[in-house]
C-alpha positions in Angstrom: 3.0 27.6 -6.6 -0.1 25.8 -5.4 -1.3 25.9 -1.8 -3.9 23.8 -0.1 -2.7 20.3 -1.1 -3.0 18.0 1.8 -1.0 14.8 2.3 -1.8 12.1 4.8 1.0 10.0 6.4 0.1 6.3 6.2 1.6 3.5 8.3 -0.4 0.9 6.3 -1.2 0.6 2.7 -4.9 -0.1 2.2 -5.9 -1.2 -1.3 -8.9 -2.5 -3.2 -8.7 -4.6 -6.4 -9.2 -1.5 -8.5 -6.1 0.1 -6.8 -3.8 -2.8 -7.8 -4.4 -5.5 -5.2 -4.9 -9.1 -6.2 -4.6 -11.1 -3.0 -4.5 -14.4 -4.8 -1.4 -13.5 -6.8 0.8 -12.0 -4.1 4.2 -13.7 -3.8 7.0 -13.1 -1.3 9.9 -11.2 -2.9 7.9 -9.8 -5.8 7.2 -6.0 -6.4 3.7 -4.7 -7.3 2.4 -1.3 -8.4 -0.4 0.6 -6.7 -2.4 3.8 -7.1 -4.8 5.7 -4.8 -6.7 9.0 -5.1 -5.4 11.8 -2.9 -1.9 12.7 -1.8 -0.2 10.3 0.7 3.1 9.8 2.3 4.4 6.3 3.1 7.6 5.3 5.0 10.1 3.9 2.5 11.9 0.6 3.1 10.2 0.1 6.5 7.8 -2.9 6.9 4.2 -1.9 7.0 1.0 -3.9 6.6 -0.9 -4.3 3.4 -4.6 -4.1 4.1 -7.5 -5.2 1.9 -10.9 -3.5 1.4 -12.3 -5.7 4.3 -9.7 -4.3 6.7 -7.8 -7.5 6.8 -4.0 -7.5 7.0 -3.0 -9.7 4.0 0.8 -9.2 3.9 3.8 -7.4 5.4 5.3 -5.1 2.7 7.8 -2.4 2.1 7.0 0.6 0.0 10.0 1.0 -2.3 8.8 4.1 -4.1 5.8 6.5 -4.3 5.0 9.7 -5.9 2.2 12.3 -5.7 0.8 14.0 -8.8 -2.2 16.3 -8.6 -4.7 14.3 -6.5 -3.2 10.9 -7.0 -0.5 8.8 -5.4 1.2 5.9 -7.1 4.1 3.7 -6.2 5.5 0.2 -5.8 5.7 -2.2 -2.8 7.5 -5.4 -2.2 6.0 -8.4 -0.3 8.1 -9.7 2.5 5.6 -11.9 4.2 2.0 -13.2 3.5 -0.4 -13.5 6.4 -2.7 -16.5 6.6 -5.6 -17.5 9.0 -5.9 -15.5 12.2 -2.9 -13.4 11.4 -5.0 -11.6 8.8 -7.3 -10.0 11.5 -6.3 -6.4 11.9 
């Protein structure tokens, strides 16, 4: 049994291109994969914001699954709305 693993609860999914975010290819209704370093907990099937590396909200998503292995979190999210213009400001 391992002790000392920390998990953070996240109410937004912040991604960079190297974590699986390609803002120009997001489509409503599609599911995408992501991965991040560290252990994290996301609410499942509850709308949260998808944030880019510039701290702009780019879409409303639902995390449909995630798992933590060692010091890495991976999962899938589904896009339910794409933000444009002023709505992107977080």
